[in-house]
DSSP file (Angstrom, degrees, kcal/mol; ACC not computed):
  #  RESIDUE AA STRUCTURE BP1 BP2  ACC     N-H-->O    O-->H-N    N-H-->O    O-->H-N    TCO  KAPPA ALPHA  PHI   PSI    X-CA   Y-CA   Z-CA
    1    1 A M              0   0    0      0, 0.0    11,-1.9     0, 0.0     2,-0.4   0.000 360.0 360.0 360.0 137.2    2.6   12.7    4.4
    2    2 A N  E     -A   11   0A   0      9,-0.2     2,-0.4     2,-0.0     9,-0.2  -0.929 360.0-173.7-114.1 143.0   -0.2   11.1    6.2
    3    3 A S  E     -A   10   0A   0      7,-2.7     7,-3.0    -2,-0.4     2,-0.4  -0.993   7.5-172.5-138.2 141.5   -3.7   10.8    4.9
    4    4 A T  E     +A    9   0A   0     -2,-0.4     2,-0.2     5,-0.2     5,-0.2  -0.998  12.0 165.8-133.1 126.8   -6.9    9.6    6.5
    5    5 A N        -     0   0    0      3,-3.0    84,-0.1    -2,-0.4    -2,-0.0  -0.687  56.7 -83.2-126.8-171.2  -10.2    9.1    4.6
    6    6 A A  S    S+     0   0    0     -2,-0.2     3,-0.1     1,-0.2    82,-0.0   0.742 126.4  35.2 -64.6 -22.7  -13.3    7.3    5.5
    7    7 A H  S    S+     0   0    0      1,-0.3   105,-0.3    81,-0.3     2,-0.3   0.789 120.4   2.1-108.7 -30.4  -11.8    4.0    4.3
    8    8 A A        -     0   0    0     80,-0.2    -3,-3.0   103,-0.2     2,-0.3  -0.969  50.6-127.0-155.4 168.5   -8.2    3.9    5.1
    9    9 A Y  E     -AB   4 110A   0    101,-2.5   101,-2.4    -2,-0.3     2,-0.4  -0.913  27.8-171.3-115.2 141.7   -5.1    5.5    6.6
   10   10 A A  E     -AB   3 109A   0     -7,-3.0    -7,-2.7    -2,-0.3     2,-0.4  -0.999   9.8-176.2-139.4 145.3   -1.9    6.0    4.6
   11   11 A K  E     -AB   2 108A   0     97,-2.4    97,-2.8    -2,-0.4     2,-0.6  -0.996  17.1-145.8-137.9 129.2    1.6    7.1    5.5
   12   12 A V  E     - B   0 107A   0    -11,-1.9     2,-0.3    -2,-0.4    95,-0.2  -0.842  25.1-175.1 -92.6 126.5    4.5    7.6    3.1
   13   13 A V  E     - B   0 106A   0     93,-3.0    93,-2.7    -2,-0.6     6,-0.0  -0.855  32.3-120.5-122.6 161.5    7.9    6.6    4.7
   14   14 A E  S    S-     0   0    0     -2,-0.3     2,-0.3    91,-0.2    -1,-0.1   0.778  81.3 -12.9 -73.6 -31.3   11.4    6.9    3.4
   15   15 A N  S  > S-     0   0    0     91,-0.1     4,-2.0    90,-0.1     5,-0.1  -0.914  76.1 -78.9-161.1-178.2   12.4    3.2    3.5
   16   16 A G  H  > S+     0   0    0     -2,-0.3     4,-2.3     1,-0.2     5,-0.1   0.832 120.0  56.4 -65.8 -33.9   11.8   -0.3    4.5
   17   17 A V  H  > S+     0   0    0      2,-0.2     4,-2.3     1,-0.2    -1,-0.2   0.932 109.5  45.4 -65.1 -44.1   13.0    0.2    8.0
   18   18 A Q  H  > S+     0   0    0      1,-0.2     4,-2.5     2,-0.2    -2,-0.2   0.876 110.6  56.4 -65.3 -33.9   10.5    3.0    8.7
   19   19 A A  H  X S+     0   0    0     -4,-2.0     4,-2.5     2,-0.2    -2,-0.2   0.915 106.6  47.9 -62.3 -42.4    7.8    0.9    7.1
   20   20 A V  H  X S+     0   0    0     -4,-2.3     4,-2.4     1,-0.2    -2,-0.2   0.934 113.0  48.8 -61.0 -44.8    8.5   -1.9    9.6
   21   21 A E  H  X S+     0   0    0     -4,-2.3     4,-2.1     1,-0.2    -2,-0.2   0.880 111.2  49.7 -64.1 -36.5    8.4    0.6   12.4
   22   22 A T  H  X S+     0   0    0     -4,-2.5     4,-2.7     2,-0.2    -1,-0.2   0.907 109.4  52.0 -68.8 -42.8    5.1    2.1   11.1
   23   23 A V  H  X S+     0   0    0     -4,-2.5     4,-2.5     1,-0.2    -2,-0.2   0.942 110.1  48.7 -58.3 -44.8    3.5   -1.3   10.8
   24   24 A K  H  X S+     0   0    0     -4,-2.4     4,-2.3     1,-0.2    -2,-0.2   0.923 110.3  51.6 -63.1 -40.8    4.5   -2.1   14.5
   25   25 A E  H  X S+     0   0    0     -4,-2.1     4,-0.9     1,-0.2    -1,-0.2   0.920 110.4  48.3 -60.9 -42.7    3.0    1.3   15.6
   26   26 A L  H ><>S+     0   0    0     -4,-2.7     5,-2.0     1,-0.2     3,-0.9   0.909 110.0  52.1 -66.1 -37.5   -0.3    0.4   13.8
   27   27 A R  H ><5S+     0   0    0     -4,-2.5     3,-1.9     1,-0.3    -1,-0.2   0.903 105.8  55.6 -59.6 -41.5   -0.4   -3.0   15.4
   28   28 A N  H 3<5S+     0   0    0     -4,-2.3    -1,-0.3     1,-0.3    -2,-0.2   0.706 105.0  53.2 -62.7 -21.4    0.1   -1.3   18.7
   29   29 A T  T <<5S-     0   0    0     -3,-0.9    -1,-0.3    -4,-0.9    -2,-0.2   0.324 131.1 -87.6-100.3   9.0   -2.9    0.8   18.1
   30   30 A G  T < 5S+     0   0    0     -3,-1.9     2,-0.3     1,-0.3    -3,-0.2   0.493  78.4 137.9 107.6   1.8   -5.2   -2.2   17.3
   31   31 A Y      < -     0   0    0     -5,-2.0    -1,-0.3    -8,-0.1     2,-0.1  -0.668  42.6-141.3 -83.2 137.5   -4.8   -2.9   13.6
   32   32 A R    >   -     0   0    0     -2,-0.3     3,-2.0     1,-0.1     4,-0.4  -0.378  28.2 -96.5 -89.6 170.0   -4.6   -6.6   12.8
   33   33 A Y  G >  S+     0   0    0      1,-0.3     3,-1.4     2,-0.2    23,-0.5   0.899 125.1  54.6 -55.1 -44.2   -2.4   -8.3   10.2
   34   34 A E  G 3  S+     0   0    0      1,-0.3    -1,-0.3    21,-0.1    21,-0.1   0.546 106.1  55.0 -70.8  -5.9   -5.2   -8.4    7.7
   35   35 A D  G <  S+     0   0    0     -3,-2.0    76,-3.0    75,-0.1     2,-0.5   0.460  93.9  75.3-102.3  -6.1   -5.6   -4.5    8.1
   36   36 A V  E <   +C  110   0A   0     -3,-1.4    20,-2.8    -4,-0.4     2,-0.3  -0.943  55.2 176.1-121.6 127.6   -2.1   -3.4    7.3
   37   37 A F  E     -Cd 109  56A   0     72,-3.3    72,-2.8    -2,-0.5     2,-0.4  -0.924  12.4-158.7-127.2 150.3   -0.6   -3.2    3.8
   38   38 A V  E     -C  108   0A   0     18,-2.0    20,-0.4    -2,-0.3     2,-0.4  -0.973   8.5-174.5-126.1 148.1    2.7   -2.1    2.3
   39   39 A L  E     +C  107   0A   0     68,-2.3    68,-3.0    -2,-0.4     2,-0.3  -0.988   5.0 175.2-144.9 130.8    3.5   -1.0   -1.2
   40   40 A A        -     0   0    0     -2,-0.4     6,-0.2     2,-0.3    66,-0.1  -0.807  45.7-101.0-125.6 170.2    6.7   -0.1   -3.0
   41   41 A H  S    S+     0   0    0     64,-0.5     2,-0.4    60,-0.4    39,-0.1   0.909 105.5  53.1 -63.8 -42.5    7.5    0.7   -6.5
   42   42 A S  S  > S-     0   0    0      1,-0.1     4,-2.3    59,-0.1    -2,-0.3  -0.730  78.4-135.4 -94.7 145.3    8.9   -2.7   -7.4
   43   43 A Q  H  > S+     0   0    0     -2,-0.4     4,-2.9     1,-0.2     5,-0.2   0.911 105.2  56.2 -62.5 -42.5    7.1   -5.9   -6.7
   44   44 A D  H  > S+     0   0    0      1,-0.2     4,-2.3     2,-0.2    -1,-0.2   0.919 109.2  45.4 -55.3 -46.4   10.3   -7.5   -5.3
   45   45 A R  H  > S+     0   0    0      2,-0.2     4,-2.6     1,-0.2     5,-0.3   0.891 111.2  53.0 -69.4 -38.9   10.8   -4.8   -2.7
   46   46 A T  H  X S+     0   0    0     -4,-2.3     4,-3.0     1,-0.2     5,-0.3   0.961 109.4  49.3 -58.7 -50.4    7.1   -4.9   -1.8
   47   47 A D  H  X S+     0   0    0     -4,-2.9     4,-2.4     1,-0.2    -2,-0.2   0.926 112.9  46.3 -50.8 -50.5    7.4   -8.7   -1.2
   48   48 A R  H  X S+     0   0    0     -4,-2.3     4,-2.1     1,-0.2    -1,-0.2   0.915 115.1  45.9 -69.9 -41.0   10.6   -8.3    1.0
   49   49 A I  H  X S+     0   0    0     -4,-2.6     4,-2.8     2,-0.2     5,-0.2   0.921 111.7  50.5 -64.7 -43.9    9.1   -5.4    3.1
   50   50 A A  H  X>S+     0   0    0     -4,-3.0     5,-2.3    -5,-0.3     4,-1.3   0.924 112.8  47.5 -61.2 -41.6    5.8   -7.1    3.6
   51   51 A G  H  <5S+     0   0    0     -4,-2.4    -2,-0.2    -5,-0.3    -1,-0.2   0.909 115.4  44.4 -66.7 -39.6    7.5  -10.3    4.8
   52   52 A T  H  <5S+     0   0    0     -4,-2.1    -2,-0.2     1,-0.2    -1,-0.2   0.851 119.6  41.5 -66.1 -38.4    9.8   -8.4    7.1
   53   53 A A  H  <5S-     0   0    0     -4,-2.8    -1,-0.2    -5,-0.2    -2,-0.2   0.597 104.8-126.9 -86.4 -11.1    7.1   -6.2    8.4
   54   54 A D  T  <5 +     0   0    0     -4,-1.3     2,-0.3     1,-0.2    -3,-0.2   0.942  65.9 132.7  59.3  51.5    4.5   -9.1    8.7
   55   55 A A      < -     0   0    0     -5,-2.3    -1,-0.2    -6,-0.2   -18,-0.2  -0.813  55.3-104.4-124.1 163.7    2.0   -6.9    6.6
   56   56 A K  B     -d   37   0A   0    -20,-2.8   -18,-2.0   -23,-0.5     2,-0.3  -0.414  19.6-131.6 -85.6 162.7   -0.1   -7.8    3.6
   57   57 A E        -     0   0    0    -20,-0.2     2,-0.6    -2,-0.1   -18,-0.1  -0.844  36.1-100.1-105.4 152.0    0.3   -6.9    0.0
   58   58 A I        +     0   0    0    -20,-0.4     2,-0.1    -2,-0.3    25,-0.1  -0.640  63.0 155.3 -71.7 116.6   -2.6   -5.5   -2.0
   59   59 A G    >>  -     0   0    0     -2,-0.6     4,-2.5    24,-0.1     3,-0.8  -0.432  57.0 -59.9-129.9-163.0   -4.0   -8.4   -3.9
   60   60 A M  H 3> S+     0   0    0      1,-0.3     4,-3.3     2,-0.2     8,-0.2   0.836 124.8  60.0 -54.5 -42.8   -7.0   -9.9   -5.6
   61   61 A E  H 34 S+     0   0    0      1,-0.2    -1,-0.3     2,-0.2     4,-0.1   0.892 115.5  33.9 -55.9 -41.7   -9.1   -9.8   -2.3
   62   62 A E  H <4 S+     0   0    0     -3,-0.8    -2,-0.2     1,-0.1    -1,-0.2   0.847 127.5  37.0 -83.0 -37.2   -8.6   -6.0   -2.1
   63   63 A E  H  < S-     0   0    0     -4,-2.5     4,-0.4     1,-0.1    -3,-0.2   0.774 104.4-124.5 -91.8 -26.0   -8.7   -5.2   -5.7
   64   64 A G     X  -     0   0    0     -4,-3.3     4,-2.1    -5,-0.3     5,-0.2  -0.039  31.2 -80.5  90.4 153.5  -11.2   -7.6   -7.1
   65   65 A M  H  > S+     0   0    0      1,-0.2     4,-2.3     2,-0.2     5,-0.2   0.860 124.4  53.4 -63.8 -39.2  -10.7  -10.1   -9.8
   66   66 A F  H  > S+     0   0    0      2,-0.2     4,-2.6     1,-0.2    -1,-0.2   0.965 114.1  40.8 -59.8 -54.1  -11.2   -7.7  -12.8
   67   67 A D  H  > S+     0   0    0     -4,-0.4     4,-2.2     1,-0.2    -1,-0.2   0.893 113.0  55.5 -63.4 -41.8   -8.6   -5.2  -11.6
   68   68 A S  H  < S+     0   0    0     -4,-2.1     4,-0.3     1,-0.2    -1,-0.2   0.908 113.2  40.5 -58.2 -44.1   -6.2   -7.9  -10.5
   69   69 A L  H >< S+     0   0    0     -4,-2.3     3,-1.4     1,-0.2     4,-0.3   0.874 110.8  57.5 -73.2 -35.5   -6.3   -9.4  -13.9
   70   70 A A  H >< S+     0   0    0     -4,-2.6     3,-2.4     1,-0.3     4,-0.5   0.874  95.6  67.6 -61.8 -34.3   -6.2   -6.0  -15.7
   71   71 A N  T 3< S+     0   0    0     -4,-2.2     3,-0.5     1,-0.3    -1,-0.3   0.709  84.5  70.4 -61.3 -20.1   -3.0   -5.3  -13.8
   72   72 A L  T <  S+     0   0    0     -3,-1.4    -1,-0.3    -4,-0.3    -2,-0.2   0.721 107.9  36.8 -67.4 -18.8   -1.2   -8.0  -15.8
   73   73 A F  S <  S+     0   0    0     -3,-2.4    -1,-0.2    -4,-0.3    -2,-0.2   0.369 101.2  93.4-114.0   3.8   -1.5   -5.7  -18.8
   74   74 A R  S    S-     0   0    0     -4,-0.5     2,-0.1    -3,-0.5    -3,-0.0  -0.563  80.4-105.0 -95.4 158.2   -0.9   -2.3  -17.1
   75   75 A S     >  -     0   0    0     -2,-0.2     4,-2.8     1,-0.1     5,-0.2  -0.354  41.3-104.1 -69.9 164.6    2.3   -0.4  -16.7
   76   76 A R  H  > S+     0   0    0      1,-0.2     4,-2.8     2,-0.2     5,-0.2   0.915 122.1  53.0 -56.5 -43.0    3.7   -0.6  -13.1
   77   77 A G  H  > S+     0   0    0      2,-0.2     4,-2.4     1,-0.2    -1,-0.2   0.930 110.4  45.6 -59.8 -46.0    2.6    3.0  -12.5
   78   78 A D  H  > S+     0   0    0      1,-0.2     4,-2.6     2,-0.2    -1,-0.2   0.924 112.7  51.6 -59.8 -44.1   -1.0    2.2  -13.6
   79   79 A E  H  X S+     0   0    0     -4,-2.8     4,-2.3     2,-0.2    -2,-0.2   0.916 109.6  49.2 -58.3 -45.1   -1.0   -0.9  -11.5
   80   80 A L  H  X S+     0   0    0     -4,-2.8     4,-2.5     2,-0.2     5,-0.2   0.938 112.0  48.2 -59.0 -49.5    0.2    0.9   -8.4
   81   81 A R  H  X S+     0   0    0     -4,-2.4     4,-2.6     1,-0.2    -1,-0.2   0.910 111.0  51.7 -61.6 -41.4   -2.5    3.7   -8.9
   82   82 A A  H  X S+     0   0    0     -4,-2.6     4,-2.2     1,-0.2    -1,-0.2   0.929 110.5  48.9 -60.9 -42.8   -5.2    0.9   -9.3
   83   83 A K  H  X S+     0   0    0     -4,-2.3     4,-0.7     1,-0.2    -1,-0.2   0.908 112.0  47.5 -62.8 -41.6   -4.1   -0.8   -6.1
   84   84 A I  H ><>S+     0   0    0     -4,-2.5     5,-1.2     1,-0.2     3,-0.8   0.899 111.9  49.1 -70.1 -38.7   -4.1    2.4   -4.2
   85   85 A V  H ><5S+     0   0    0     -4,-2.6     3,-2.1     1,-0.2    -1,-0.2   0.860 103.2  62.1 -64.4 -34.7   -7.6    3.3   -5.5
   86   86 A S  H 3<5S+     0   0    0     -4,-2.2    -1,-0.2     1,-0.3    -2,-0.2   0.750  96.7  61.2 -61.9 -24.3   -8.8   -0.1   -4.6
   87   87 A M  T <<5S-     0   0    0     -3,-0.8    -1,-0.3    -4,-0.7    -2,-0.2   0.381 130.6 -90.0 -86.9   6.3   -8.0    0.7   -1.0
   88   88 A G  T < 5S+     0   0    0     -3,-2.1   -81,-0.3     1,-0.3     2,-0.2   0.514  84.4 129.5 106.4   5.6  -10.5    3.6   -1.0
   89   89 A F      < -     0   0    0     -5,-1.2    -1,-0.3     1,-0.1     2,-0.0  -0.577  58.1-108.2 -94.4 159.7   -8.3    6.5   -2.1
   90   90 A T     >  -     0   0    0     -2,-0.2     4,-2.7     1,-0.1     5,-0.2  -0.288  30.4-107.4 -77.2 165.1   -9.2    9.0   -4.9
   91   91 A E  H  > S+     0   0    0      2,-0.2     4,-2.6     1,-0.2     5,-0.2   0.899 122.1  52.7 -59.2 -40.7   -7.4    9.0   -8.3
   92   92 A A  H  > S+     0   0    0      1,-0.2     4,-2.1     2,-0.2    -1,-0.2   0.914 109.9  46.4 -63.7 -42.3   -5.6   12.2   -7.2
   93   93 A E  H  > S+     0   0    0      2,-0.2     4,-2.7     1,-0.2     5,-0.2   0.923 112.3  51.5 -63.8 -42.4   -4.4   10.6   -4.0
   94   94 A A  H  X S+     0   0    0     -4,-2.7     4,-2.7     1,-0.2    -2,-0.2   0.910 108.7  50.6 -62.1 -41.4   -3.3    7.5   -5.9
   95   95 A A  H  X S+     0   0    0     -4,-2.6     4,-1.8     2,-0.2    -1,-0.2   0.921 111.5  48.3 -64.8 -41.1   -1.3    9.7   -8.4
   96   96 A F  H  X S+     0   0    0     -4,-2.1     4,-1.8     2,-0.2    -2,-0.2   0.947 113.9  45.8 -64.6 -49.5    0.4   11.6   -5.5
   97   97 A Y  H  X S+     0   0    0     -4,-2.7     4,-2.3     1,-0.2    -2,-0.2   0.925 110.0  54.5 -60.9 -42.9    1.4    8.3   -3.7
   98   98 A E  H  X S+     0   0    0     -4,-2.7     4,-2.1     1,-0.2    -1,-0.2   0.899 106.2  52.1 -59.5 -41.0    2.6    6.7   -7.0
   99   99 A K  H  X S+     0   0    0     -4,-1.8     4,-0.9     1,-0.2    -1,-0.2   0.879 108.9  50.6 -62.7 -37.9    4.9    9.6   -7.5
  100  100 A E  H  <>S+     0   0    0     -4,-1.8     5,-1.7     1,-0.2     3,-0.4   0.880 108.4  51.7 -68.7 -34.6    6.3    9.1   -4.1
  101  101 A L  H ><5S+     0   0    0     -4,-2.3     3,-2.2     1,-0.2   -60,-0.4   0.877 103.1  59.7 -62.7 -38.6    6.8    5.4   -4.8
  102  102 A D  H 3<5S+     0   0    0     -4,-2.1    -1,-0.2     1,-0.3    -2,-0.2   0.776  99.7  56.9 -60.6 -26.9    8.7    6.5   -7.9
  103  103 A L  T 3<5S-     0   0    0     -4,-0.9    -1,-0.3    -3,-0.4    -2,-0.2   0.373 127.5 -99.9 -86.3   4.2   11.1    8.3   -5.6
  104  104 A G  T < 5S+     0   0    0     -3,-2.2    -3,-0.2     1,-0.3    -2,-0.1   0.559  79.2 135.6  90.4   9.8   11.9    5.1   -3.7
  105  105 A K      < -     0   0    0     -5,-1.7   -64,-0.5   -90,-0.1     2,-0.4  -0.338  49.1-126.5 -85.6 171.2    9.6    5.7   -0.8
  106  106 A V  E     -B   13   0A   0    -93,-2.7   -93,-3.0   -66,-0.1     2,-0.5  -0.927  11.0-142.0-121.4 141.0    7.2    3.1    0.7
  107  107 A L  E     -BC  12  39A   0    -68,-3.0   -68,-2.3    -2,-0.4     2,-0.5  -0.929  10.3-165.2-108.7 127.0    3.5    3.4    1.3
  108  108 A V  E     -BC  11  38A   0    -97,-2.8   -97,-2.4    -2,-0.5     2,-0.4  -0.956  10.1-171.6-110.3 125.7    2.0    1.9    4.4
  109  109 A I  E     -BC  10  37A   0    -72,-2.8   -72,-3.3    -2,-0.5     2,-0.4  -0.942   8.9-166.6-118.4 136.7   -1.9    1.6    4.4
  110  110 A A  E     +BC   9  36A   0   -101,-2.4  -101,-2.5    -2,-0.4     2,-0.4  -0.992  11.9 174.7-122.7 130.3   -4.1    0.6    7.2
  111  111 A K        -     0   0    0    -76,-3.0     2,-0.2    -2,-0.4  -103,-0.2  -0.965  29.1-129.3-139.5 115.4   -7.7   -0.3    6.5
  112  112 A K              0   0    0     -2,-0.4   -81,-0.0  -105,-0.3   -77,-0.0  -0.465 360.0 360.0 -64.6 131.3  -10.2   -1.7    9.0
  113  113 A S              0   0    0     -2,-0.2    -1,-0.2     0, 0.0   -78,-0.0   0.462 360.0 360.0 -92.0 360.0  -11.8   -4.8    7.6
């Protein structure tokens, strides 16, 4: 599923290989390093894919200090939804994407800075 809102574009892909391809496609259309993010259910997998794809992870800069600190006390599902909402998506969209991540998929987000 692809989604575009006023703030960001998102695409759910099946695996890390497709995430890397999607990041390359976004770069070819003019998105810069600081505009492209990847998110997987596990933090370790997110780290690996972001490093391979040369994409960013959603962090304090995008979430804000309060949400970033709150994530230390949230379940992984709550943390993922909070990260997705911080990128400009609705709670309903975040819930949908988090369920896709539960299934082992990867979320690629592009957001013009």
